[in-house]
N, C-alpha and C positions, 0 to 999 in steps of 0.2 A: 534683476537684469538691467542692462543698459538700454535706454530708449533707442528704437530704430530711427535711422535717417535724421539724426541730430548731431550737433557738435559734441554731444556726450558719447558718441559711438566709441571713441577711444578715451576712456576716462583718464588715462595718463597723458593725453595730448597737451592739455592746458598746464598741468604741473611741470611736465618736461620742458615745454616752451618757456615757462617762467624760470625754471632752473638753468637751462643752457643759455638762453638769451641774457639772463641776469649775470651769470658767471662771465660770459663773453663781454658783456657791457662793462663789468668791473675791470676786466683786463684792458679794454680799450680806454677806459676812463683813468686807469692808473698810469702814472708816469713810468717811463723807462728808468729802472733802478739798477745800479751797478752791483748786483749780487756777485757778479764777477765781471772782469773787464774784457771777456772774450768778444762781446758784441763789437767793441771798437776795433779790434784787429780784423774782424770780418769786414767792417766798413772800410777800413784802410786797404784791405786786400781788394775789395770791389773797386775802390778808387784807382788802385794801381792798374787793374785790368782795363778799366775804362780809359785811362790816360795812355797806357802803353800798347793796348790791343793785343796783349799776350798774357799768359799766365806767369806768375813769378816762379823762378826755379832756384833762387837763392834768397837768403834772408836780407832783402834789399835795404831794410831799415836799420841793420845792425852792423857794428864793426867787428863782429865775430865771424868766423867761417863755419859753415855747416858741415858736419861729418858725412852727410849724404845728400843726394839730390832731393829737392823739395817736391813732394807729391801733393799738389793742392787739390785734395779730394773733396773739397766743399766749394769749389770755384763758382758754381752756379748759384749757390746760396749767397755768396759774396756779391755777385753781380746783381741779383734781385734786390738784396738788402740796400746796396748803394744806389741802385736805380730808384728804388722807392724813396730813399732819403733825398735824392735830388728832386724828386717830385713834390714831396710834402714834409720833409724834415722828420723829426722824432715823432711828431703826431701820427704820421701815416705808418710808422713802424709800430706804434702802440696798437693801431687798428689792425695792422697785418698780423701781429701776434695774436690778437683776439680772434681773427678769422681762422688762423691755423688751429687754434685750440677748439673753437666752436665747430669746425668741420670734423675734427677728430672725434669729439664727444658726440656729435650728431650721428655720425656713421656707427659708432658704438650703439647708440640708442636704436637706430633703424635695424641693425643686425639683431639685437636682442628682441625687439618688437616683432620682427618677422618670425623668429623662432618660437615666441610665446603664442603668436596668433591673436585673434580678436575675441572679444566677448567675455573673457574671464577677468574680473576685477582684481582677484587675488594675484594672478600672474602679472597684471598691469602694475600693481604696486611693487612686485619683485623686480620688474623691468626698470621701474623708476629708481628703486633703491640701488640696483646694480649700476645703472647709468650714473647716478650721483657718486657712487664709490669710485667708478672709473674716472669721472671728471675730476673729483677731488684728488685722486692719486696722481693724475697726470699734470694737474695745474701747476704745482711748484716748478716742474721742469720746463713747462711751456712758457713760464714767465721769463725765461732766460734769453729767448730769441736767438737760439743756436740751431745748427743744422739738425740736431736730433729730433726737433719738432716735425720735420718732414718725414723722418723715419717712422715716427709714431703714426702719422697720418698714412704713410705708405703701408704699414702693417695692417691697419684696420681696413683700408681701402681694398687691399688684396683679399683679406678674409671675406669682406662683404661681396665682392664680385665673384670670387670663387664659389662661395657657398650659396649666395642668394641670386646672383645675376650671371650665371656661367655663359649666357649668350653674349655678354659684353666682354668675354675673356680676351678677345683680340686687342682690346685697349690696354691690357696688362703689360705687354712688351714696351709700349710707349711710356706708360707710367714708370716702368722699371728703368728705362734710360734716364728719365728725369731724376728718379730717386738716386741712381748711382752717381749722377753728376752733382746732386745736391748734398749727398752725404755718403760718398763712396765707401768709406771705411766700414759701413754697416752692411756691406754686401753678404757676409756670412749669414746674417739673419734673413735676407731675401732668399738666399740659396736654401736655407732651412725650410722656409715657407714653401717654396716651389717644390723642393724635394719631397716634403711631406705629402703633398697632394699628387705628385707624380708617382709616388709609391703605390697609390691606390689604383694606378693603371698598370704599372709594371709587375707588382707582386702577383696579382691574379694571372697575368700573362705567363709568369714564370711557373706558377703552379697549375696552369691550364684550367683556370676557373673563369667564369663569366666576368667580363670587365664592365663595371657600371657605366651607363651612358654618359653620366656627367664627367667621369674620368676620361673617357674617350674625347669628349668635347674640349677638355682642358689641356690635353697632352701637348699639342704643338705650341699654343700660347705660352705655357709654362716653360717649355724647353727654350723658346726664344728669350724669355725673361732671363734665364740663366746666362745667356750670352751677353746680356746688357752689361755685365761686369766689365767686359772688354770695350764697351762703347763710351769710354771716357778719354780725355786727353792723356791720361797716364798709361793707358793700355795695360799691358801685363805688369807694369810697375806698381799697380794698386794691390796686386794679389797678396803680397807679404805684409802690407801695412798693418792690418789688424793683429798680426802676430809678432810684431817687432817693437813692442813698447819699450821705451828707454828704461834702463835699470834704476830701481829705487824710487822712481817718481811716485809710486803708490804710497810711499811713506810720508809724502807731503800733500799730495792732491787728494782731498777727501773722497771724491767720486770714484777714484781708482782703487781705493782700499778694498780688500777682499771682504765679502759679506759673511758674517758669522751667523749661525743658526739662531743664536740668542737674540739677534737684532730683528729677526723676522717674526718673533712672537711677543713683541712689545706692543701693548695696546693702552693708550692713554688719551684722555680728553683734555688734559692740561699739562703744560701751556698749549695754546691753540695750535701752535705749529706741529705738535704731536698728533693732532687729529688727522692731518693729511698723511703722515707716515703710517698711522694706525689703519687708515683706509686701504693703503697699499698693502700692508701686512694682512689685513682681513681678506683681501682679494687673493693674495698668495695662498693663504691657508684654505680658503673656500675652494679655489680652483684645483688645488692639489688633492684635497679630500674628495672633491667632486669627480676628478679623473679616476680616482681609485673606485669610487662608487659606481661610475659608469662601467668600469672594467668588471666589477663583480656582477652587474646585471647584464653583461655582454652587450653594452651599448657604446663602448669606446671604440670609435673608428680608428683605423690604422693611422690616418693623418694626424688625429689628435694625440695618439700615443707617441708618434715621432716628435710632434711639437712639444709634448711634455718632456720627453727625454732631452731634446735639444735645449729647452728652457731650463731644465734642472742642471745641465752642464754650464749654461751661462750664469745662472743665479749666483753661485759662490764667487764668481770672478771679481765682481765689484758691485757696490750698491746701485750704480746706475743701471744695471741690467735687471733690476726688479721691475722697471717699467716695460722692458721688452717681454719679460716673463708673463705679466698679466695680460698684455696685448696679444701675445702669441696664443694664449689659452682662452681668448675670447670665444672660440667655437665651443669650448667645454661649457662655458656659462650658457651659451645658446642651447646646447644639447640638454643641459639640465632643465632649462625652462621648457623645452619641447617634451621632455619626459614628464615634467610636472603638469603639463596641460591636461593630462588624463587623470591626474591624482588629486589636484587641489580643487576644493569646492569653491564655487563662485560666491562672491558677496556683492551686495548692492552698490551701485555707483554712488549712492547717497553716503556710504561709508568711505568708499575708495577715494572719491574726489577730495573731500576735506583732509583725509589722511595724506594724500599725495601733495596737496598744497602745503600742508604743515611741514612735510619732509623737505620740499623745495625751499620754503622760506628758511627753515633751519640751516640748510646747506648754504644758502646765500649769506646768512649771518656769519657762519663759520668762515666762508670765503673772505668776507670783508674784514673780519677779525684777523685772519691769517695774513692778509696783505698789510695790515697795520696802518698807521697814520699816513695819509696821502702826502707825498712830497710835491715839490713844484712841478707842474705839468708843462711840457711833456717829458722833461729830463730832470730827475732828482739828483742833485750833484754833490750831496754830502759825502759820498763814498768814493769820489774820484778827485784827482788833483787838478781841479779846474783853475784855482788861483796860481799854482805853480806854473801851469802851462801858459796862462795869460801873461804871467811875468816873463817867462822865457821868450815868448813870441814878441812882446812889446819892448823888452829891455835887453834881452840876451843877444849875443852876437852869433850864436850857433856853436857847434862843436859836439864833442862826445859827452854823453850822459851815462853815468854808472847808476843803474836803477835796479830796484827789486822787481821780480818778474811779474807779479800780479797786475801792477798798474801799467805794464809795458804796452798793452793793447791801446790804452787811452793815449799814451805818449806817442805811439806811432800815428794814431789818428790825428792828433793835434799838432805834433811837432815835426814830423817828417815832411819834406826832406831837409829842413833847416838844421835839424839835429840828427845825429845817429845814436842809437841806443845800444845797451848791452843785450837785453833779450826781453821777449814777452812770454806769454804762456803757450805759445805754439811749440810745445816742448819737443816735438819730433824733429824740429829744425836744429836743435842744439844738443850738445853732449850732456850727459848726466853730470860730468865734472863742472861744466859751466853753470848748470842749474844749481848744483850744490853751492858754488861760489855766490851766485846771485841771491840765493835764499838765506845765506848766513853772514854775508860780509858786514852788515850793519851791527852785528852783535859780537864780532871778533876782529880785534885790531890787526892781528896777523894776516887774516884773509883780506882785510881792507887794504893793508899796505901792499900785499901781493898784487891786487888788482890795480891800484893806483900806479905802482911802479911799472906794471906791464902795459897798461893801456893809456895812461896819462889823461884821464877824463877831465874835461873842463868843469863839469858839474857832477855832484852826487845827489841823488834823490832817494829818500827812504821814507817809510811811514812815520807818522807822529809817534806811534807807540814804540817803534824800533829805534827812533832817534833818542829815546830816553836813556840809552846806554852812552852817557856822555864820554866816558873814558875811551870808548872806541873812536869817536870822532876827534877828541882832543889829541889823539896820537898823530893825527894829520893836521897839524896846526895851520897849514896854509889853506885849508878848506874852512871857509867861514860861512855860517848860516846867513842867508840873505832873504829868504822868504818862507812863510808858513801859511798853510791853509788848513782846512778841516782834516785832510787826509795825509798830507805829506810835509816834509821839511826839505828845503833845497839848500845845498851847500855849493859855494862857488870857489874855484881855485884862485886865490889872490894873486898868484904869479901869472896866470893866463888872463884873468879878468880884473886887473887892478882898479880901473875906474868904477866898474860895477860894484865891487866890494866896498870901495870907499864911500859910495853913495848909499848902499842898501844894507851894509853889515848890521846884523842884529846883536846889540850889546846888552839890552835890557830884558827882552822877552826870553823866556825859557824855550827849550826845544819842544816841550809838551807841558801840559798842566796849566796853560795860560788862562783857560776859562775858569778853572776852579781856584785860582790864586786869590789870596786875601789882599786886595788892594787897599783896604782900610788900614792894614798893619804896615804898609810900605811907607817910606819917607816920601815927601813931596817930590824930591828929585827922582826917585825911582818911578813914581807914577808918571811924572812928566816924560821920562825916557820911554816907558812902555807906550804911552799915548802917542808920542811922536812917531815911533816905529809902526804902530798900528795904522795911524793916519797915512803914513807914507805907503804902506802896502795897500790900503783902501783906495788910494789914488790910482793904483794899477788894477785892482780887483775889488770893485765897490761892494760886491755881494757876499764877501767872505763872512762866514759865521764866526770864526775865531776872532778875527780882527775887529768886527763890529761889536762882539761881546766884550773884548778888552776895552775898547773905546767907551762903551756904555758904562762899564763898571768903574773905570777911572773917573769919568765925569761925575758919577754918583758919589764916589769916594771924596771928590773935591767939592761936593755940595752943588753940583750943576746938573740937577735932574732934568731940566728942560733940554739941555744939550745931549742928554743920553737918549732921549725919545727917538730921534731919527735913526739911530743905530739899532735900537730894538725893533723899530718898524722894518728896517732893512732885513733883519733876520726873519721876521714873521713873513715878509713877502717872498723871500728867496729860499727859506728853509721852514715851510709851514708845518712840516712833520716834527719839528723840534720844539720841546717845551720852553727852550731858553728865551726865545724872543718874547713870548707872552709873560714869562716871569720877570724878565728885565723891565719890560714896559710897566708891569704891575708895581715893581719896586719904585720906578720913577714916579708913577702916579701917586703912590703912597707918600713919597717925599714931598710931592706938590700939594698934598692934602686932599687928593681926589680918591677917597677911600672906597666909595661905591665902585668906581672904575677899577681900583686895585682888586676888589673882591671878584668882579667879573673876569678880569684877566687871569687871576690866579686859578679860578675854577676852570678856565679854558686850558691853562697850563697843565692842570692835573690830568686832563684827558690825553695828553701826549707824554706825560712824565713816566719814566720807568719806575720799578719798585724802589730802586736806589735813589732816584731823583725826587720822588714824591714827598718824603718827609720835609725837605727844605721848602718846598712849595707850600705845604700845609702850614708850616710855621709862619710864612709870610701872610697866608690867608688868615690865620689866627690873629695876627697883629692888626690886620685891617678890620676884622670883626670887633676887636677890642676898641679901636678908635671909633667905630660906629656904635659902641656900647651894646652890641649884640652878644652878651656874655654867654648865653647858652650855646650859640653857634661857635663862639670862640673856643669854649671848653671842648665840645665834641670834635672840633677840627684839630685842636692841639693833642687831644687824646689819641687820635689816629696817627699822629706823627711821633709821639713820645710813649715809649713803653716803660711805665714806672718800675716794673719788675726786672728790667734789664740791667745788668752790671755796667753797660756802656752808657746809660743815661746819666748825665751830669746833674749835680745838685741844683744848678740854676734852672734846668728844665723842670725839675720836680717842683721847685718854688713857683715858677710861672704857672704850672699846671694846677698847683694848689690854690694860687691866688685867683685864677679865673674860675676854678671850681666853686670857691667861696662866693665870688661875685655873681655866679649864676644860680646861687641858692642851694648848692650841694655842700653844705657845711661839713658833714661827716667825711666825705671824700677829700675835701680841702684840708681838713685837719690831719688826716692820715698822710696825705702827700707832703704836707709841711713837716711832719715828724720824720718822714723818709728823707726829705731834703736836709734836715738838721743832722740826722744820723750819718749822712754821707759827706758832710762838710768837714774838712780838716781844721784843727784848732787855729791854725795861722790865718784862716779866712774869717777874722773876728768881725769885720764890718758886715759881711753877709750873714753871719750867724746871728748877730744882734737884730738885723732887719727881719730875718725869718722868724726868730723867736718872738719878737714883738707882734708880728702878724699872727703867729700861732696862738699866742696868749689871748689876743683880742677875739680871734675866732672861737677859741675854746669857751671863753666867757659868754660870747653871743649865743652859742648853742647849748650852754649849760654843762659844759664838761670841766 
């Protein structure tokens, strides 16, 4: 049993505090990352409201016309977001994100704990496990700093007050008004919640049965909550919004895609991103089966049954409704715990506390791994067109920009009102036809010509990946690339901006692939041109990853490793989540003869490198170990980078592996690897064959073969 009158009275208290405080701290400590760009159009919307003291009713940032009136159903979220930003920048937004998440997860815990009761260690562990599952399931969405975070908080707050604190129910209409102005399009979920619990009052009345006291206490507060739908600036204009999604957008926007049953039964621990999805799926399965179980034992309350039916109607609509489903069925989890309070045997706190701490630590490790390498705090800018926007603000004269939609939010935030845009991802403002055009123009020269002819943009901005379709942009010869950053390529119309194009036209750098280009193989003239263009862009945007990487690589190709160092340092400082800065600095250190430093930097690079990036880093690390004459380490490192049994492994790599194997005392392995290298060498490569055969014969003689 748990000792009385001690801090061990609730054995899950410490593990839960560790879990939720740790996860919230991770969110506060993690930078704002542009998983999508919606955050920025919300900031821009808040700025517009602050500056004009009214809500936007047209797409003020676009040169398109909206097919219908703008219902800004998240205006209060935008006001709060921009107000916080004015107070403390992105730092306070990261903290605010953590507070929203922490409050949601804490209310989930308090609800489950109240249902489980005190004194049973087994139930305490179950409460902790369910809290961890809920926190892990919600965390990916709460990282986005979008208005749905208020809806998740609203759902669990309503559930907690209705079921645990009914005397506080008169606060619910106030909360409902805030909820509807923060995320009004979620009103059907609020109506479902209120209706489910009102049914427990009206159904007994209809059938002339006793009405539970709690239902009588909740009746009028919940009825008032339902009228909160009309307590927004949109009035009745909000009512049709959840049911008027633009056509075909679900074919492009992942969270709008319909949910297939097969997606809900996927459970995986690798890669780590699947863990959070698996937790969500586990909750869906657990709560659904749990509802059926409660029905069979006649413990499924009417409100829970209605929430289950409503949730099942929502669930197939899109993947984003999985979050609403598990939160709406939180009372089912609580009822299962209450039922189990009479069934589960208690275990000692001496078992429960260590087990709970282990579970919390494991969940925190999963959370840290899910978030990945930490970018620059407070805003990680590798996935947003920071450089392009700086260039346009400093050097551009203004005008129309033809842009792909995903980055539109950031462009509005940084460039309005100096520039007008095509569109952002506030897709309810634009026609499906315009969304189709913006989504496809960079890959189709016919669509690009249509848009250029119709709107005469001064600039075209597209992602680096989409700019790889050179044929598309070459069809508009008067649009010349003038700037590249990590995310985007900017083209300027030479007819509208002749001086700008004359000064900044990119003639030597490619539209993409600049980081991976082989500058050693280029002519000195080509390298000089690439360096000049990179330095010109760095003068505008000194923190750019691509331009700093090009400059560093050109300097090293020209034998100027010392001059490459500042560019590698700039990448490390501004893009610490990227392996590139560390590996470039390691290469420069290697060229300067600082092999110990090269080893340390390459090992650091490996902690950030992806599976595809790691082999090249390991080869650099192997070379540094060879220079330090640490042949055993060199062999083990190169063996991780080179698969001798792969058809893709060249003979040169097999030779290097064989040589370092022999040098580290692994003669048999070295001999085999040299035989493999010789077998894979074409006859015309006579010089290499002779060198490999000579080494092979010496090694064979040395080991007596």
